[in-house]
HTML snippet that shows the backbone in 3Dmol.js (N, CA, C, O; Angstrom):
<script src="https://3Dmol.org/build/3Dmol-min.js"></script>
<div id="view" style="width:600px;height:400px;position:relative"></div>
<script>
const pdb = `
ATOM      1  N   MET A   1      17.353   1.362  13.863  1.00  0.00           N
ATOM      2  CA  MET A   1      17.068  -0.151  13.312  1.00  0.00           C
ATOM      3  C   MET A   1      15.550  -0.549  13.458  1.00  0.00           C
ATOM      4  O   MET A   1      14.894  -1.157  12.612  1.00  0.00           O
ATOM      5  N   GLU A   2      15.041  -0.028  14.878  1.00  0.00           N
ATOM      6  CA  GLU A   2      13.503  -0.346  14.967  1.00  0.00           C
ATOM      7  C   GLU A   2      12.705   0.257  14.193  1.00  0.00           C
ATOM      8  O   GLU A   2      11.671  -0.316  13.848  1.00  0.00           O
ATOM      9  N   ASN A   3      13.029   1.664  13.702  1.00  0.00           N
ATOM     10  CA  ASN A   3      12.195   2.253  12.834  1.00  0.00           C
ATOM     11  C   ASN A   3      12.093   1.584  11.422  1.00  0.00           C
ATOM     12  O   ASN A   3      11.104   1.620  10.690  1.00  0.00           O
ATOM     13  N   ASN A   4      13.345   0.937  11.152  1.00  0.00           N
ATOM     14  CA  ASN A   4      13.486   0.351   9.801  1.00  0.00           C
ATOM     15  C   ASN A   4      12.465  -0.885   9.766  1.00  0.00           C
ATOM     16  O   ASN A   4      11.710  -1.056   8.809  1.00  0.00           O
ATOM     17  N   ARG A   5      12.495  -1.644  10.764  1.00  0.00           N
ATOM     18  CA  ARG A   5      11.640  -2.911  11.114  1.00  0.00           C
ATOM     19  C   ARG A   5      10.134  -2.346  10.962  1.00  0.00           C
ATOM     20  O   ARG A   5       9.321  -2.910  10.229  1.00  0.00           O
ATOM     21  N   GLU A   6       9.841  -1.253  11.670  1.00  0.00           N
ATOM     22  CA  GLU A   6       8.356  -0.986  11.688  1.00  0.00           C
ATOM     23  C   GLU A   6       8.079  -0.547  10.128  1.00  0.00           C
ATOM     24  O   GLU A   6       7.009  -0.867   9.610  1.00  0.00           O
ATOM     25  N   ARG A   7       8.973   0.125   9.460  1.00  0.00           N
ATOM     26  CA  ARG A   7       8.869   0.800   8.126  1.00  0.00           C
ATOM     27  C   ARG A   7       8.627  -0.538   7.495  1.00  0.00           C
ATOM     28  O   ARG A   7       7.466  -0.639   7.097  1.00  0.00           O
ATOM     29  N   ALA A   8       9.340  -1.555   7.291  1.00  0.00           N
ATOM     30  CA  ALA A   8       9.285  -2.630   6.485  1.00  0.00           C
ATOM     31  C   ALA A   8       7.991  -3.537   6.782  1.00  0.00           C
ATOM     32  O   ALA A   8       7.389  -4.109   5.873  1.00  0.00           O
ATOM     33  N   LYS A   9       7.629  -3.615   8.084  1.00  0.00           N
ATOM     34  CA  LYS A   9       6.317  -4.279   8.259  1.00  0.00           C
ATOM     35  C   LYS A   9       5.259  -3.485   7.883  1.00  0.00           C
ATOM     36  O   LYS A   9       4.267  -4.101   7.493  1.00  0.00           O
ATOM     37  N   ALA A  10       5.197  -2.203   7.893  1.00  0.00           N
ATOM     38  CA  ALA A  10       4.024  -1.471   7.394  1.00  0.00           C
ATOM     39  C   ALA A  10       4.055  -1.516   5.962  1.00  0.00           C
ATOM     40  O   ALA A  10       2.968  -1.629   5.396  1.00  0.00           O
ATOM     41  N   LEU A  11       5.177  -1.444   5.218  1.00  0.00           N
ATOM     42  CA  LEU A  11       5.079  -1.676   3.862  1.00  0.00           C
ATOM     43  C   LEU A  11       4.549  -3.126   3.216  1.00  0.00           C
ATOM     44  O   LEU A  11       3.866  -3.323   2.212  1.00  0.00           O
ATOM     45  N   ARG A  12       5.101  -4.024   4.135  1.00  0.00           N
ATOM     46  CA  ARG A  12       4.576  -5.423   3.761  1.00  0.00           C
ATOM     47  C   ARG A  12       3.047  -5.535   3.981  1.00  0.00           C
ATOM     48  O   ARG A  12       2.331  -6.312   3.349  1.00  0.00           O
ATOM     49  N   LYS A  13       2.633  -4.712   4.906  1.00  0.00           N
ATOM     50  CA  LYS A  13       1.171  -4.794   4.908  1.00  0.00           C
ATOM     51  C   LYS A  13       0.479  -4.076   3.795  1.00  0.00           C
ATOM     52  O   LYS A  13      -0.551  -4.540   3.307  1.00  0.00           O
ATOM     53  N   VAL A  14       0.953  -3.084   3.425  1.00  0.00           N
ATOM     54  CA  VAL A  14       0.364  -2.503   2.127  1.00  0.00           C
ATOM     55  C   VAL A  14       0.572  -3.335   0.958  1.00  0.00           C
ATOM     56  O   VAL A  14      -0.302  -3.406   0.094  1.00  0.00           O
ATOM     57  N   GLN A  15       1.746  -4.019   0.862  1.00  0.00           N
ATOM     58  CA  GLN A  15       1.830  -4.859  -0.357  1.00  0.00           C
ATOM     59  C   GLN A  15       1.010  -6.158  -0.318  1.00  0.00           C
ATOM     60  O   GLN A  15       0.631  -6.632  -1.389  1.00  0.00           O
ATOM     61  N   LYS A  16       0.669  -6.848   0.992  1.00  0.00           N
ATOM     62  CA  LYS A  16      -0.182  -7.887   1.052  1.00  0.00           C
ATOM     63  C   LYS A  16      -1.477  -7.445   0.696  1.00  0.00           C
ATOM     64  O   LYS A  16      -2.099  -8.158  -0.092  1.00  0.00           O
ATOM     65  N   LEU A  17      -2.099  -6.238   1.189  1.00  0.00           N
ATOM     66  CA  LEU A  17      -3.457  -5.886   0.794  1.00  0.00           C
ATOM     67  C   LEU A  17      -3.588  -5.512  -0.489  1.00  0.00           C
ATOM     68  O   LEU A  17      -4.639  -5.765  -1.079  1.00  0.00           O
ATOM     69  N   HIS A  18      -2.555  -4.860  -1.113  1.00  0.00           N
ATOM     70  CA  HIS A  18      -2.702  -4.665  -2.554  1.00  0.00           C
ATOM     71  C   HIS A  18      -2.687  -5.753  -3.369  1.00  0.00           C
ATOM     72  O   HIS A  18      -3.357  -5.670  -4.399  1.00  0.00           O
ATOM     73  N   PHE A  19      -1.975  -6.930  -3.115  1.00  0.00           N
ATOM     74  CA  PHE A  19      -2.159  -7.990  -3.834  1.00  0.00           C
ATOM     75  C   PHE A  19      -3.477  -8.678  -3.683  1.00  0.00           C
ATOM     76  O   PHE A  19      -4.013  -9.112  -4.702  1.00  0.00           O
ATOM     77  N   ALA A  20      -4.060  -8.826  -2.518  1.00  0.00           N
ATOM     78  CA  ALA A  20      -5.335  -9.318  -2.336  1.00  0.00           C
ATOM     79  C   ALA A  20      -6.369  -8.570  -3.012  1.00  0.00           C
ATOM     80  O   ALA A  20      -7.281  -9.238  -3.501  1.00  0.00           O
ATOM     81  N   MET A  21      -6.408  -7.262  -3.139  1.00  0.00           N
ATOM     82  CA  MET A  21      -7.195  -6.376  -4.026  1.00  0.00           C
ATOM     83  C   MET A  21      -7.147  -6.787  -5.258  1.00  0.00           C
ATOM     84  O   MET A  21      -8.170  -7.040  -5.893  1.00  0.00           O
ATOM     85  N   LEU A  22      -5.922  -6.903  -5.754  1.00  0.00           N
ATOM     86  CA  LEU A  22      -5.674  -7.217  -7.190  1.00  0.00           C
ATOM     87  C   LEU A  22      -6.259  -8.591  -7.444  1.00  0.00           C
ATOM     88  O   LEU A  22      -7.110  -8.780  -8.313  1.00  0.00           O
ATOM     89  N   ASP A  23      -5.792  -9.519  -6.681  1.00  0.00           N
ATOM     90  CA  ASP A  23      -6.183 -10.910  -6.908  1.00  0.00           C
ATOM     91  C   ASP A  23      -7.882 -10.964  -6.963  1.00  0.00           C
ATOM     92  O   ASP A  23      -8.462 -11.591  -7.849  1.00  0.00           O
ATOM     93  N   ALA A  24      -8.558 -10.263  -5.956  1.00  0.00           N
ATOM     94  CA  ALA A  24      -9.875 -10.247  -6.097  1.00  0.00           C
ATOM     95  C   ALA A  24     -10.459  -9.643  -7.353  1.00  0.00           C
ATOM     96  O   ALA A  24     -11.493 -10.085  -7.853  1.00  0.00           O
ATOM     97  N   ALA A  25      -9.739  -8.566  -7.885  1.00  0.00           N
ATOM     98  CA  ALA A  25     -10.365  -7.901  -9.154  1.00  0.00           C
ATOM     99  C   ALA A  25     -10.046  -8.904 -10.269  1.00  0.00           C
ATOM    100  O   ALA A  25     -10.816  -8.879 -11.229  1.00  0.00           O
ATOM    101  N   GLU A  26      -9.181  -9.657 -10.292  1.00  0.00           N
ATOM    102  CA  GLU A  26      -8.923 -10.651 -11.268  1.00  0.00           C
ATOM    103  C   GLU A  26      -9.907 -11.745 -11.382  1.00  0.00           C
ATOM    104  O   GLU A  26     -10.369 -12.149 -12.450  1.00  0.00           O
ATOM    105  N   PHE A  27     -10.205 -12.209 -10.176  1.00  0.00           N
ATOM    106  CA  PHE A  27     -11.548 -13.032 -10.046  1.00  0.00           C
ATOM    107  C   PHE A  27     -12.849 -12.481 -10.499  1.00  0.00           C
ATOM    108  O   PHE A  27     -13.663 -13.213 -11.062  1.00  0.00           O
ATOM    109  N   LEU A  28     -13.079 -11.257 -10.285  1.00  0.00           N
ATOM    110  CA  LEU A  28     -14.081 -10.688 -10.526  1.00  0.00           C
ATOM    111  C   LEU A  28     -14.380 -10.351 -12.128  1.00  0.00           C
ATOM    112  O   LEU A  28     -15.478 -10.087 -12.618  1.00  0.00           O
ATOM    113  N   ASP A  29     -13.072 -10.436 -12.819  1.00  0.00           N
ATOM    114  CA  ASP A  29     -13.191 -10.204 -14.171  1.00  0.00           C
ATOM    115  C   ASP A  29     -13.861 -11.353 -14.840  1.00  0.00           C
ATOM    116  O   ASP A  29     -14.524 -11.214 -15.868  1.00  0.00           O
ATOM    117  N   GLY A  30     -13.686 -12.434 -14.268  1.00  0.00           N
ATOM    118  CA  GLY A  30     -14.394 -13.819 -14.689  1.00  0.00           C
ATOM    119  C   GLY A  30     -15.528 -14.106 -14.075  1.00  0.00           C
ATOM    120  O   GLY A  30     -16.186 -15.044 -14.527  1.00  0.00           O
ATOM    121  N   HIS A  31     -16.021 -13.374 -12.910  1.00  0.00           N
ATOM    122  CA  HIS A  31     -17.211 -13.814 -12.142  1.00  0.00           C
ATOM    123  C   HIS A  31     -17.805 -12.383 -11.594  1.00  0.00           C
ATOM    124  O   HIS A  31     -17.892 -12.145 -10.390  1.00  0.00           O
ATOM    125  N   PRO A  32     -18.189 -11.493 -12.584  1.00  0.00           N
ATOM    126  CA  PRO A  32     -18.690 -10.150 -12.150  1.00  0.00           C
ATOM    127  C   PRO A  32     -19.743 -10.193 -11.191  1.00  0.00           C
ATOM    128  O   PRO A  32     -19.903  -9.288 -10.372  1.00  0.00           O
ATOM    129  N   ASP A  33     -20.464 -11.201 -11.255  1.00  0.00           N
ATOM    130  CA  ASP A  33     -21.813 -10.987 -10.355  1.00  0.00           C
ATOM    131  C   ASP A  33     -21.665 -11.754  -8.888  1.00  0.00           C
ATOM    132  O   ASP A  33     -22.615 -11.849  -8.112  1.00  0.00           O
ATOM    133  N   ASN A  34     -20.436 -12.249  -8.635  1.00  0.00           N
ATOM    134  CA  ASN A  34     -20.268 -12.982  -7.319  1.00  0.00           C
ATOM    135  C   ASN A  34     -20.246 -11.885  -6.230  1.00  0.00           C
ATOM    136  O   ASN A  34     -19.353 -11.055  -6.062  1.00  0.00           O
ATOM    137  N   ALA A  35     -21.380 -12.024  -5.523  1.00  0.00           N
ATOM    138  CA  ALA A  35     -21.582 -11.031  -4.497  1.00  0.00           C
ATOM    139  C   ALA A  35     -20.604 -11.145  -3.226  1.00  0.00           C
ATOM    140  O   ALA A  35     -20.343 -10.157  -2.539  1.00  0.00           O
ATOM    141  N   SER A  36     -20.074 -12.447  -2.958  1.00  0.00           N
ATOM    142  CA  SER A  36     -19.104 -12.571  -1.962  1.00  0.00           C
ATOM    143  C   SER A  36     -17.674 -12.022  -2.429  1.00  0.00           C
ATOM    144  O   SER A  36     -16.903 -11.472  -1.642  1.00  0.00           O
ATOM    145  N   ALA A  37     -17.416 -12.209  -3.681  1.00  0.00           N
ATOM    146  CA  ALA A  37     -15.991 -11.612  -4.213  1.00  0.00           C
ATOM    147  C   ALA A  37     -16.087 -10.126  -4.109  1.00  0.00           C
ATOM    148  O   ALA A  37     -15.157  -9.440  -3.686  1.00  0.00           O
ATOM    149  N   LEU A  38     -17.417  -9.567  -4.567  1.00  0.00           N
ATOM    150  CA  LEU A  38     -17.346  -8.178  -4.401  1.00  0.00           C
ATOM    151  C   LEU A  38     -17.204  -7.613  -3.093  1.00  0.00           C
ATOM    152  O   LEU A  38     -16.428  -6.680  -2.886  1.00  0.00           O
ATOM    153  N   ARG A  39     -17.970  -8.169  -2.128  1.00  0.00           N
ATOM    154  CA  ARG A  39     -17.823  -7.552  -0.744  1.00  0.00           C
ATOM    155  C   ARG A  39     -16.237  -7.798  -0.350  1.00  0.00           C
ATOM    156  O   ARG A  39     -15.614  -6.893   0.205  1.00  0.00           O
ATOM    157  N   TYR A  40     -15.627  -9.028  -0.653  1.00  0.00           N
ATOM    158  CA  TYR A  40     -14.286  -9.198  -0.465  1.00  0.00           C
ATOM    159  C   TYR A  40     -13.460  -8.100  -0.889  1.00  0.00           C
ATOM    160  O   TYR A  40     -12.728  -7.547  -0.068  1.00  0.00           O
ATOM    161  N   HIS A  41     -13.509  -7.671  -2.273  1.00  0.00           N
ATOM    162  CA  HIS A  41     -12.805  -6.859  -2.978  1.00  0.00           C
ATOM    163  C   HIS A  41     -13.077  -5.507  -2.202  1.00  0.00           C
ATOM    164  O   HIS A  41     -12.099  -4.832  -1.879  1.00  0.00           O
ATOM    165  N   LYS A  42     -14.282  -5.099  -1.904  1.00  0.00           N
ATOM    166  CA  LYS A  42     -14.450  -3.647  -1.285  1.00  0.00           C
ATOM    167  C   LYS A  42     -13.740  -3.751  -0.085  1.00  0.00           C
ATOM    168  O   LYS A  42     -12.965  -2.833   0.184  1.00  0.00           O
ATOM    169  N   ARG A  43     -13.872  -4.850   0.820  1.00  0.00           N
ATOM    170  CA  ARG A  43     -13.165  -4.833   2.193  1.00  0.00           C
ATOM    171  C   ARG A  43     -11.531  -4.706   1.960  1.00  0.00           C
ATOM    172  O   ARG A  43     -10.821  -3.986   2.661  1.00  0.00           O
ATOM    173  N   MET A  44     -11.122  -5.393   1.034  1.00  0.00           N
ATOM    174  CA  MET A  44      -9.565  -5.144   0.646  1.00  0.00           C
ATOM    175  C   MET A  44      -9.353  -3.792   0.132  1.00  0.00           C
ATOM    176  O   MET A  44      -8.372  -3.141   0.490  1.00  0.00           O
ATOM    177  N   GLN A  45     -10.057  -3.420  -0.534  1.00  0.00           N
ATOM    178  CA  GLN A  45      -9.828  -1.863  -0.966  1.00  0.00           C
ATOM    179  C   GLN A  45      -9.700  -0.976   0.307  1.00  0.00           C
ATOM    180  O   GLN A  45      -8.730  -0.234   0.465  1.00  0.00           O
ATOM    181  N   GLU A  46     -10.637  -1.071   1.140  1.00  0.00           N
ATOM    182  CA  GLU A  46     -10.730  -0.234   2.226  1.00  0.00           C
ATOM    183  C   GLU A  46      -9.548  -0.499   3.090  1.00  0.00           C
ATOM    184  O   GLU A  46      -8.911   0.446   3.556  1.00  0.00           O
ATOM    185  N   GLN A  47      -9.230  -1.702   3.322  1.00  0.00           N
ATOM    186  CA  GLN A  47      -7.981  -1.876   4.204  1.00  0.00           C
ATOM    187  C   GLN A  47      -6.763  -1.537   3.497  1.00  0.00           C
ATOM    188  O   GLN A  47      -5.858  -1.150   4.237  1.00  0.00           O
ATOM    189  N   TYR A  48      -6.519  -1.579   2.334  1.00  0.00           N
ATOM    190  CA  TYR A  48      -5.638  -1.213   1.483  1.00  0.00           C
ATOM    191  C   TYR A  48      -5.369   0.254   1.502  1.00  0.00           C
ATOM    192  O   TYR A  48      -4.244   0.742   1.616  1.00  0.00           O
ATOM    193  N   ASP A  49      -6.509   0.939   1.378  1.00  0.00           N
ATOM    194  CA  ASP A  49      -6.417   2.383   1.502  1.00  0.00           C
ATOM    195  C   ASP A  49      -6.124   2.862   2.938  1.00  0.00           C
ATOM    196  O   ASP A  49      -5.354   3.818   3.035  1.00  0.00           O
ATOM    197  N   GLN A  50      -6.601   2.362   3.997  1.00  0.00           N
ATOM    198  CA  GLN A  50      -6.079   2.891   5.124  1.00  0.00           C
ATOM    199  C   GLN A  50      -4.685   2.391   5.567  1.00  0.00           C
ATOM    200  O   GLN A  50      -4.042   3.186   6.251  1.00  0.00           O
ATOM    201  N   ALA A  51      -4.070   1.101   5.262  1.00  0.00           N
ATOM    202  CA  ALA A  51      -2.802   0.891   5.594  1.00  0.00           C
ATOM    203  C   ALA A  51      -1.909   1.786   4.645  1.00  0.00           C
ATOM    204  O   ALA A  51      -0.791   2.070   5.077  1.00  0.00           O
ATOM    205  N   LYS A  52      -2.267   2.253   3.425  1.00  0.00           N
ATOM    206  CA  LYS A  52      -1.442   3.168   2.694  1.00  0.00           C
ATOM    207  C   LYS A  52      -1.404   4.597   3.252  1.00  0.00           C
ATOM    208  O   LYS A  52      -0.386   5.289   3.227  1.00  0.00           O
ATOM    209  N   LYS A  53      -2.540   4.975   3.740  1.00  0.00           N
ATOM    210  CA  LYS A  53      -2.587   6.248   4.556  1.00  0.00           C
ATOM    211  C   LYS A  53      -1.848   6.255   5.534  1.00  0.00           C
ATOM    212  O   LYS A  53      -1.007   7.151   5.603  1.00  0.00           O
ATOM    213  N   GLU A  54      -1.934   5.308   6.533  1.00  0.00           N
ATOM    214  CA  GLU A  54      -0.971   4.986   7.696  1.00  0.00           C
ATOM    215  C   GLU A  54       0.384   5.266   7.427  1.00  0.00           C
ATOM    216  O   GLU A  54       1.067   6.131   7.976  1.00  0.00           O
ATOM    217  N   TYR A  55       0.807   4.294   6.341  1.00  0.00           N
ATOM    218  CA  TYR A  55       2.210   4.154   5.966  1.00  0.00           C
ATOM    219  C   TYR A  55       2.735   5.620   5.526  1.00  0.00           C
ATOM    220  O   TYR A  55       3.796   6.059   5.971  1.00  0.00           O
ATOM    221  N   GLN A  56       1.979   6.303   4.684  1.00  0.00           N
ATOM    222  CA  GLN A  56       2.483   7.469   4.367  1.00  0.00           C
ATOM    223  C   GLN A  56       2.412   8.649   5.403  1.00  0.00           C
ATOM    224  O   GLN A  56       3.092   9.666   5.264  1.00  0.00           O
ATOM    225  N   LYS A  57       1.629   8.468   6.350  1.00  0.00           N
ATOM    226  CA  LYS A  57       1.524   9.610   7.336  1.00  0.00           C
ATOM    227  C   LYS A  57       2.723   9.293   8.316  1.00  0.00           C
ATOM    228  O   LYS A  57       3.280  10.279   8.797  1.00  0.00           O
ATOM    229  N   GLN A  58       3.183   8.064   8.666  1.00  0.00           N
ATOM    230  CA  GLN A  58       4.364   7.725   9.321  1.00  0.00           C
ATOM    231  C   GLN A  58       5.689   7.844   8.635  1.00  0.00           C
ATOM    232  O   GLN A  58       6.603   8.406   9.239  1.00  0.00           O
ATOM    233  N   PHE A  59       5.911   7.299   7.254  1.00  0.00           N
ATOM    234  CA  PHE A  59       6.975   7.295   6.662  1.00  0.00           C
ATOM    235  C   PHE A  59       7.251   8.088   5.426  1.00  0.00           C
ATOM    236  O   PHE A  59       8.388   8.266   4.991  1.00  0.00           O
ATOM    237  N   GLY A  60       6.040   8.610   4.818  1.00  0.00           N
ATOM    238  CA  GLY A  60       6.415   9.337   3.718  1.00  0.00           C
ATOM    239  C   GLY A  60       5.619   8.809   2.455  1.00  0.00           C
ATOM    240  O   GLY A  60       4.938   7.785   2.513  1.00  0.00           O
ATOM    241  N   PRO A  61       5.753   9.591   1.287  1.00  0.00           N
ATOM    242  CA  PRO A  61       5.028   8.814   0.172  1.00  0.00           C
ATOM    243  C   PRO A  61       5.354   7.588  -0.259  1.00  0.00           C
ATOM    244  O   PRO A  61       6.452   7.115   0.036  1.00  0.00           O
ATOM    245  N   LEU A  62       4.472   6.914  -0.997  1.00  0.00           N
ATOM    246  CA  LEU A  62       4.732   5.419  -1.615  1.00  0.00           C
ATOM    247  C   LEU A  62       4.904   5.657  -3.162  1.00  0.00           C
ATOM    248  O   LEU A  62       5.502   4.845  -3.869  1.00  0.00           O
ATOM    249  N   THR A  63       4.395   6.713  -3.602  1.00  0.00           N
ATOM    250  CA  THR A  63       4.441   7.045  -4.996  1.00  0.00           C
ATOM    251  C   THR A  63       4.706   8.631  -5.246  1.00  0.00           C
ATOM    252  O   THR A  63       4.611   9.499  -4.378  1.00  0.00           O
ATOM    253  N   HIS A  64       5.051   8.829  -6.579  1.00  0.00           N
ATOM    254  CA  HIS A  64       5.201  10.273  -6.830  1.00  0.00           C
ATOM    255  C   HIS A  64       3.872  11.163  -6.705  1.00  0.00           C
ATOM    256  O   HIS A  64       3.925  12.375  -6.495  1.00  0.00           O
ATOM    257  N   GLY A  65       2.805  10.526  -6.837  1.00  0.00           N
ATOM    258  CA  GLY A  65       1.657  11.353  -6.818  1.00  0.00           C
ATOM    259  C   GLY A  65       1.064  11.625  -5.487  1.00  0.00           C
ATOM    260  O   GLY A  65      -0.110  11.987  -5.421  1.00  0.00           O
ATOM    261  N   THR A  66       1.824  11.469  -4.366  1.00  0.00           N
ATOM    262  CA  THR A  66       1.348  11.730  -2.994  1.00  0.00           C
ATOM    263  C   THR A  66       2.267  12.891  -2.362  1.00  0.00           C
ATOM    264  O   THR A  66       2.390  12.997  -1.141  1.00  0.00           O
ATOM    265  N   GLU A  67       2.839  13.665  -3.177  1.00  0.00           N
ATOM    266  CA  GLU A  67       3.828  14.614  -2.832  1.00  0.00           C
ATOM    267  C   GLU A  67       3.221  15.800  -2.009  1.00  0.00           C
ATOM    268  O   GLU A  67       2.036  16.085  -2.180  1.00  0.00           O
ATOM    269  N   SER A  68       3.932  16.444  -1.192  1.00  0.00           N
ATOM    270  CA  SER A  68       3.594  17.703  -0.674  1.00  0.00           C
ATOM    271  C   SER A  68       3.777  18.902  -1.754  1.00  0.00           C
ATOM    272  O   SER A  68       4.465  18.779  -2.767  1.00  0.00           O
ATOM    273  N   ASP A  69       3.129  19.977  -1.431  1.00  0.00           N
ATOM    274  CA  ASP A  69       3.271  21.074  -2.232  1.00  0.00           C
ATOM    275  C   ASP A  69       4.401  22.037  -1.981  1.00  0.00           C
ATOM    276  O   ASP A  69       4.679  22.991  -2.708  1.00  0.00           O
ATOM    277  N   THR A  70       5.013  21.691  -0.890  1.00  0.00           N
ATOM    278  CA  THR A  70       6.191  22.499  -0.403  1.00  0.00           C
ATOM    279  C   THR A  70       7.544  21.880  -0.439  1.00  0.00           C
ATOM    280  O   THR A  70       8.560  22.565  -0.329  1.00  0.00           O
ATOM    281  N   HIS A  71       7.564  20.614  -0.589  1.00  0.00           N
ATOM    282  CA  HIS A  71       8.758  19.674  -0.707  1.00  0.00           C
ATOM    283  C   HIS A  71       8.723  18.411  -1.198  1.00  0.00           C
ATOM    284  O   HIS A  71       7.862  17.609  -0.837  1.00  0.00           O
ATOM    285  N   TRP A  72       9.691  18.117  -2.095  1.00  0.00           N
ATOM    286  CA  TRP A  72       9.777  16.940  -3.009  1.00  0.00           C
ATOM    287  C   TRP A  72      10.189  15.762  -2.228  1.00  0.00           C
ATOM    288  O   TRP A  72      11.311  15.291  -2.415  1.00  0.00           O
ATOM    289  N   GLN A  73       9.250  15.159  -1.226  1.00  0.00           N
ATOM    290  CA  GLN A  73       9.705  14.219  -0.226  1.00  0.00           C
ATOM    291  C   GLN A  73      10.290  12.955  -0.800  1.00  0.00           C
ATOM    292  O   GLN A  73      10.970  12.218  -0.086  1.00  0.00           O
ATOM    293  N   TRP A  74      10.053  12.682  -2.053  1.00  0.00           N
ATOM    294  CA  TRP A  74      10.371  11.238  -2.624  1.00  0.00           C
ATOM    295  C   TRP A  74      11.779  10.890  -2.469  1.00  0.00           C
ATOM    296  O   TRP A  74      12.131   9.715  -2.370  1.00  0.00           O
ATOM    297  N   ILE A  75      12.695  11.985  -2.441  1.00  0.00           N
ATOM    298  CA  ILE A  75      14.077  11.802  -2.328  1.00  0.00           C
ATOM    299  C   ILE A  75      14.644  11.631  -1.092  1.00  0.00           C
ATOM    300  O   ILE A  75      15.819  11.286  -0.975  1.00  0.00           O
ATOM    301  N   ASP A  76      13.793  11.877   0.008  1.00  0.00           N
ATOM    302  CA  ASP A  76      14.199  11.924   1.385  1.00  0.00           C
ATOM    303  C   ASP A  76      14.667  10.436   1.942  1.00  0.00           C
ATOM    304  O   ASP A  76      15.729  10.299   2.549  1.00  0.00           O
ATOM    305  N   ASP A  77      13.924   9.530   1.721  1.00  0.00           N
ATOM    306  CA  ASP A  77      14.331   8.328   2.181  1.00  0.00           C
ATOM    307  C   ASP A  77      15.155   7.258   1.425  1.00  0.00           C
ATOM    308  O   ASP A  77      15.214   7.406   0.204  1.00  0.00           O
ATOM    309  N   PRO A  78      15.728   6.321   1.911  1.00  0.00           N
ATOM    310  CA  PRO A  78      16.540   5.313   1.204  1.00  0.00           C
ATOM    311  C   PRO A  78      15.833   4.858  -0.221  1.00  0.00           C
ATOM    312  O   PRO A  78      14.608   4.765  -0.298  1.00  0.00           O
ATOM    313  N   TRP A  79      16.603   4.614  -1.215  1.00  0.00           N
ATOM    314  CA  TRP A  79      15.958   3.963  -2.257  1.00  0.00           C
ATOM    315  C   TRP A  79      15.789   2.575  -2.104  1.00  0.00           C
ATOM    316  O   TRP A  79      16.675   2.043  -1.436  1.00  0.00           O
ATOM    317  N   PRO A  80      14.934   1.861  -2.516  1.00  0.00           N
ATOM    318  CA  PRO A  80      14.969   0.333  -2.536  1.00  0.00           C
ATOM    319  C   PRO A  80      16.139  -0.501  -2.525  1.00  0.00           C
ATOM    320  O   PRO A  80      16.313  -1.437  -1.745  1.00  0.00           O
ATOM    321  N   TRP A  81      17.046  -0.072  -3.547  1.00  0.00           N
ATOM    322  CA  TRP A  81      18.241  -0.808  -3.778  1.00  0.00           C
ATOM    323  C   TRP A  81      19.354  -0.339  -2.511  1.00  0.00           C
ATOM    324  O   TRP A  81      20.405  -0.970  -2.398  1.00  0.00           O
ATOM    325  N   GLU A  82      19.081   0.656  -1.704  1.00  0.00           N
ATOM    326  CA  GLU A  82      20.083   1.058  -0.729  1.00  0.00           C
ATOM    327  C   GLU A  82      19.909   0.039   0.526  1.00  0.00           C
ATOM    328  O   GLU A  82      20.762   0.049   1.414  1.00  0.00           O
ATOM    329  N   GLY A  83      18.884  -0.772   0.585  1.00  0.00           N
ATOM    330  CA  GLY A  83      18.625  -1.443   1.771  1.00  0.00           C
ATOM    331  C   GLY A  83      17.952  -0.777   2.785  1.00  0.00           C
ATOM    332  O   GLY A  83      17.556   0.362   2.536  1.00  0.00           O
ATOM    333  N   GLU A  84      17.710  -1.334   4.054  1.00  0.00           N
ATOM    334  CA  GLU A  84      17.098  -0.909   5.268  1.00  0.00           C
ATOM    335  C   GLU A  84      17.865  -0.017   6.088  1.00  0.00           C
ATOM    336  O   GLU A  84      17.364   0.582   7.040  1.00  0.00           O
ATOM    337  N   GLY A  85      19.207   0.101   5.705  1.00  0.00           N
ATOM    338  CA  GLY A  85      20.081   0.853   6.469  1.00  0.00           C
ATOM    339  C   GLY A  85      20.920   0.106   7.350  1.00  0.00           C
ATOM    340  O   GLY A  85      21.731   0.688   8.071  1.00  0.00           O
TER     341      GLY A  85
END
`;
const viewer = $3Dmol.createViewer("view");
viewer.addModel(pdb, "pdb");
viewer.setStyle({}, {cartoon: {color: "spectrum"}});
viewer.zoomTo();
viewer.render();
</script>
């Protein structure tokens, strides 16, 4: 049960950072020269990449593109509609 909580917490962190990165990108579409927004987007991108890497190291792939060459890991964990267990 604790592992499920940690997994949900790590996934939520990835989702929040992904949202922040996309939100900054949308802002930059209308303000492409805003230095502060560019720095913020870069910082969110770096944090997102790190959070995603940490999640995948501990819990497995987030997408099909992060699979192993020896095992199709995508099917190993519960599907989203199967709940947290």
